[in-house]
N, C-alpha and C positions, 0 to 999 in steps of 0.2 A: 455104617451106612454112608453112601455117597451123598455129600452135601447138596449137590444139584438135585438128586433124586428126592432128598428130604424136603427141599424147598418146593419142588414141584408137587409133592404130596400134600404139603401144608396149603399151598395155593388151591389145589383141587378141593380139599376139605372145606375151606372157606367158601368157595363157590358153590359147593354142594349144599352147605347149610343155608346159603342165601337162595338156593334153588334157581340157579341161573341158566337159562337156555331159551332165548327167544326163538319162536317158530317163525322162520322166514322162508319165503318162496324163492327157489332157485332151480336150475335145471337138473340137479341131482335127485330131485324128488324125495328128499329126506323128510319133509315135513307135511303137515296137514293143510291143504289148500283151503278148505272151508273155513278154518279158524282164521287164516290170513285174510280172507275176504271179509269176515266179520269185523276184523280189526280196522279195515279201511272205511267202515261205516260208523265207527264209534263217535259218541257225542263229545267226549273229552279226551285229552291226551293222557298218556300214562307210560310208566316204565314196566318192563316185563323181566322177571328173573325166573330161571328154571334150570333143570338138569334132566338129561335123558340118557338112556343106554341103547346103543345101536348094536345089534348082534353081529352084523357084518356089513362092511362098506361095499355096496354093489352099485355099479354104474352101467347103464345100457345092457343089463342082463349079464354083466361080467363081474368077476371078482379077482383079487390077486391069487397067486398060487396057494397062499395061506389065508384063511378067513381072518378078517381084521375087525375085532369088536372095539367099540369106542364108547367112552363116557363123553358127553357133549355139554359141558357147562357153557353158559352164555348170558350176556346181558344185552338188553335192547330198549329202544324207545319207539313208541307209536304215537304219531301226532294225528289229531282229529282231521287235519287237512288231507290225509291219505298217505303221508310220508312216514316211513319207518326205517330204522337202521338197527344193526346188531353186530356184536362181536362175539364169535364163538370159538371155543377151543375144542380140538379133537384129541382126546387123551387115550392113547392106545393101551389096552389092558391085556395084551398077550404076556405069558410068563417070560420073565427076564427082558421084556421090552416095554416096561411101563414108562411112558413118556408122552409129551405133547407132540403129536405127529404133525399137526398143522394148526394155524389160526386163520379164521376167515372173517372178513369184514363185508357186510352186505348192506345195500341201500335199495329201497323200493318206493315206488310211488304208484298209487292206484286212484282211478277216477271213475265215477259213475255217471256217464252221460244220460242214462235212463235207469229206471228201476231194475230192468232185466239185464242191462249191459254193464260190463266192467272192463276197463282197459288199464294198462299200466306198463311201467318200465322198471327194470332192475339192473343193478350192477354188483359185481362181486370181485373181491381181491383176496386171494388166498396165499399164505406164506407157509411153505412146507419145510419140515426138518430136512437137513441135507441127507440124512440117512433113510428118509421115507421111501418106501416102495409101494405106496398106495396107488391104486389104479388111476386116480386123477392127479397124481403128483406132478405130472408135466404141465398141468393147466394152472396158470398163474391168475387167471381171472376170466370174467365173462360179462357181456352186455346182452340184455334180452328185452323183448317187448311181448306183451300178451293181450289177448282179446277173448273175453268170455261172454256167453249169452245164456240166460236161464229161460228155457222153454217151458218150465213148470214141471213137467214129468222127467226132464233131464237137463243138466247143465253141460254145455260144451265149451272147452277152452283150447285155444291154440297159442303156443308160445314158441317164438323163433329167436335164436340167439347166435352170437359169435363167441367162440371159446379162444382164449389167447394162450398160446404156448410157443414153442420155437416156430411152429407153423400154425396158422389159424384154422379153426374148424367151424362148420355151420351145423346148427342143431335145430330140430323141430320136434316139439312134443304136442301130441293131440290127446286131450283128456276128456273123458265122459264120466259124469258123476251125478249122484242125487243124494241129498242130505235128508235124513229123517231125524226129527227131534221130539223129545218128550220132556215136559216140565216147564217151569217158569224161567224168567230171565236170570234170576240169581241162583237157581238150581236146575240145571239142564243136562240131559243125557242126549248125545247125538251119535249117529252111526252113518257113515258115508261110503257106500259101495262105489269104487272108482276103477276105471279101466284106462290104461295109458298105452299109446302107440309112440315109440321113440325112434326117431331117425337122426342120423349123424354122419359126418365124415369122420375119418379115424386117424388124423395126424396125431391126436393126443395119445392114441394107443401105441403108435410107433415111438413117440417120445417116452412113454412109460417103459417100454421094453429096453430102449437104449439107456434110460436112466438106471434101470436095474443092472444092466450089463456093466455100466461104468462103476456102480457101487461095489459090485462083486469082483471087479478087476483087481488083481493083486499087483504088488510092486515088481518091477522087472529086476532081475539079478544083473549086477554090473558086468558079469562075465558073458552075458548073452550078446551075440554079435549080430542079431537081427531084431527088427521091430515088427510087431504085429498090431494092426488096428482092426477092430471089428465094429460093424454098424448094421443095425436091423432096419429093414425096409418093409412097408406094407405093400403087398403085390398089386392090389387094385384099390386105391383110395377113392371111393366114390360115395356120394350121398345115397345112403340106403337105409332100409329098415333094419334096426339092430335088436329091438326087443319089444315084447308085449309085457305089460305089468298089470296084475290084478291086485288091488289092495282093499282093506276094509278098515279105514281109520275110525276109531271110536274115542269119545271123550266124555268126561263127566265134570261139569262145572259147578262149583259150590262156593258162594261168596266170591272171593277174588282168586280162588285156586282152580286149576284145571288139571285133571289127570287124563292122560291120553295113551293110546297104544295104536301102532300102525303095522299090523301084519301084512306082508307083501309077498307075492309069488311072481317071480320074474322068469320069463321064457325067452332066452336069447335066440336071435335069428341071424342068418347069413354069416357063416364063419369068416373070421378075419385071417387071411393067410399071410404069412411073413417069410422073408428070406434074410439070412444073415450073410453079409459080404465080409470076407476076411482078406485083408491086404497085408502081405508080408514083404518087407524090404530087407534084403541081405546086406551084409557089411560091404559088399562090392557094388551095391546099388541096384541089384536085380530085383524087380518087383513081380510078385506073384499074387494074383487075385483069384479067389475061389468063392463060389456062392453055394449056400446050403439051405434047403428048406427047413426052417426052424419053427414052423407053425406049432404053437403050444397044443398039448394033448386036449386041453379044455376047449380049444377052438375046433379041433378035429372031431370032437364028440360033444357037441353042445348039450347041456343038461339044464333043466329048470333049477332055480335057486330060491329057497325060502329064507327070508330074513325079517326082522321086526325091530321096531323102535318103541320104547316105553318111557314115560317120563311124567314130570309134574312141573307146572309153571305157575307163577304168582304175578298178579297185576298190582302195581303200586300207583 
């Protein structure tokens, strides 16, 4: 067995036993917003440990050419002031690709100016494995601000952010939800029908395709007398609607444990068209440039995607 693989597996088992995976709010919509909002209203500070399984990494209604399932061990801290932080590992569970694909550090701050209103800011820094081809692998971090208001029959939240990669992106998420709860504070079941509208620019998508192109690129033979450079460009990079998402987060809290599941149905919108430019320079210095429409089949034929996250966390 590969020593590095063995070490990674031991590390994962330890984290799983500890049940490590803080639910944190960020623009990828991986986690349960209602639980995060409850955390910002706690009377005392605590640590959170948990682990979850994500069936597929989906972002703005898109996925990689191969579905990417992850185990997500994490550890975090929630302060009664409204500040929280977490460190999360994304462990890829594909056959022959068992590895930590990325590690993510998140910090959030929430404030309640009124009983019905919540506002906050968040920051993320993600470190990807050099061989990662995850859809968000070109995004190194983000900054976001959000504002939510509870009208009673429905809660509305808007979150705007900046995504950092080789080129910056702007994102906006509009969320509509209502939480139903049954039980007492120490034993409670909740279900939260949620609907999201996701808008974004797509420099991150261009970066993702170029990253994949670079990873798959082989070494040139020393006998080749010409050089070829390929680069992918998004045809029209504008701020636009990229996806609708309908989800049904459910959770069951008992003592200091919380079991949760987040089934999600994503409906992608507005195909992202791309062109690959090939620049060939001969040994005599003659440059030839060609452009080819390389829009992925998945973008030519947008289809809804179902994915889910299930897990358990523990408050200490």
